[in-house]
N, C-alpha and C positions, 0 to 999 in steps of 0.2 A: 354727469361726470364727463369731463373733457378728455381729450386724447392723452395729455400729459399725465393726468391722474390715473388713467387706465394703464398706461405704460409703466408708471411707478408701481402700481399694484401688481402688475404682471411680473415685473422684474424682481420684486421682493418675494413673490410667491413661487416663482419657477424654481428657485433654489431648493425649496422644500420638496418639489415633485421630480427633481432631476433623476434620482434613483428609481422612482416608480416608473417614469417614462422610459428610461433605458431598459428596465426589466421587462416592460410590456412590449417594447418594439425590437428588442435584441439588436441586431446589426442593420436593421432596415431604416435607412435615412428618410425615405418617403413616409413611412408610418410615424417616425419620430416627428416629422414636420406636421403631420396631421394631428398628432397628439398635442403639440404646442398650440396649433390653431384651435383645437377644441377647448383648451384651457383659456385661450384669449377670448373666444366667443362666450364661454361660461362667465368670465369676469365682466364682459361687456353687458351680459344680460343681468347679472347679479354681482355687483362689486364686493359684497360682503359674503360671498358664497363660502360654504364650509368645504373642508378638504375632501370629505366624502362625496359631496356633490360634484366637485371638479374631477375626482377620480372616476366616478361613474360616467361623466360626460366623455372623458378620455377613453374609457373602455368601450362605450357605445359607439363612439366615432371610429375606433379601430376595427370593431366588428363590422360596422357598416361598410367601411372601405374594403375590408377583406372580402366580404360577401358580394359586393356589387362591382368590384373592379374586374377588369379583364386583363389577363396577363399570360405570358407564355409559361410562367412558373406554376400556374395552377392547372393541373391536368383535367379537372372536372368541368372547367368553364373555359372553352376555347374562343379565340377571336373568330369572327365570321370570315370565311374564305370565299373567293369568287370561283367561277368555273375552272380557271387555270390553277387553282390552289394557292393563289396569292392572298395575303391578308388584306382585307378590305379596309381602307382608311376612309372614315366618314368625316366630311368637312362640315364645319358649322355654316349654317346659312346666314349670310349677311343681310 
């Protein structure tokens, strides 16, 4: 499957999932983007994937993002702070 075929499959199928994605992500744009990426990757892996399979991929990805992300909005998982109380920013090693 080339990129044009993948995009055509995604474009035709995303209309079916629009309501499901908005219901799962509510008003969170970042989660909505992750849901769309999960669907894209699901179609990349299996172009003939069923709706149930794609819905599960979306749910699993959203749960994974929610559990493993670090945010000020989640009180049970805080960002690491240095000795002065500043949030530590980790830089990727080049």
